[in-house]
Each structure stands twice: as C-alpha cells, then as structure tokens.
C-alpha positions in Angstrom: 155.5 162.2 9.1 151.9 161.4 9.2 151.1 163.7 6.3 153.6 161.9 4.0 152.2 158.5 5.0 148.7 159.8 4.1 150.0 161.0 0.8 151.4 157.5 0.0 148.3 155.7 1.2 146.1 158.0 -0.9 148.1 157.2 -4.0 148.1 153.5 -3.3 144.3 153.4 -2.8 143.5 155.6 -5.8 146.0 154.6 -8.5 148.2 151.6 -7.7 145.8 149.0 -9.0 145.7 150.6 -12.4 149.5 151.3 -12.7 151.7 149.4 -15.1 154.0 146.8 -13.7 157.0 149.2 -14.0 155.1 151.9 -12.1 154.2 149.5 -9.4 157.8 148.4 -9.1 158.9 152.0 -8.8 156.3 152.7 -6.1 157.5 149.7 -4.2 161.0 151.1 -4.5 159.8 154.4 -3.0 158.5 152.4 0.0 162.0 151.0 0.7 163.6 154.4 1.1 164.8 155.6 4.5 162.5 158.1 6.1 164.8 161.1 5.7 165.4 160.4 2.1 161.7 159.8 1.4 160.8 163.1 3.2 163.4 165.0 1.1 161.9 163.7 -2.1 158.3 164.1 -1.3 158.8 167.6 0.1 160.8 168.3 -3.1 164.0 169.3 -1.2 166.0 166.7 -3.3 165.6 164.9 -6.6 166.3 161.2 -6.8 169.2 160.2 -9.1 167.3 157.1 -10.3 165.0 157.9 -13.2 162.4 155.4 -12.2 162.4 156.7 -8.6 162.1 160.3 -9.8 159.2 159.4 -12.0 157.5 157.6 -9.2 157.8 160.6 -6.9 156.5 162.9 -9.6 153.5 160.6 -10.2 152.8 160.5 -6.5 153.0 164.3 -6.1 151.2 165.0 -9.4 148.3 162.7 -8.9 147.6 163.8 -5.4 147.9 167.5 -6.1 145.3 167.5 -8.9 
C-alpha cells in the first residue's frame, strides 16, 4: 500500500537519524516483514509478538500521528 510506504518514509526522514542504535535496528527489522504482516501491524489489526518490533511499530505510529 502506498500509504503505508509513505508512513515509513516519513518516519525515516524525520526521526531515524536521531534514533538510538536499538531503535534503528528495530526499524530495520520492520522493513524485513512481509507485506501482509507489515500491513496488519501498521493498521493495528495485529500486535507483534516481539517486544522490539512492537515498540518500533508503536514509535512509527505514534510519531506520525502527532
């Protein structure tokens, strides 16, 4: 989905550079997800079982929605 791509790019451009190494690694992990899984997480239809992945999704959604 183009909208989700834009969400990720916006986060990358605005926040990635200032993120901690752990947060950068978690964001890169988000980028490795299969599209259906990524869509489910970003559209909040599912919650990741990995704590670091869940935190990355929350950061992406929280920062963009503010």
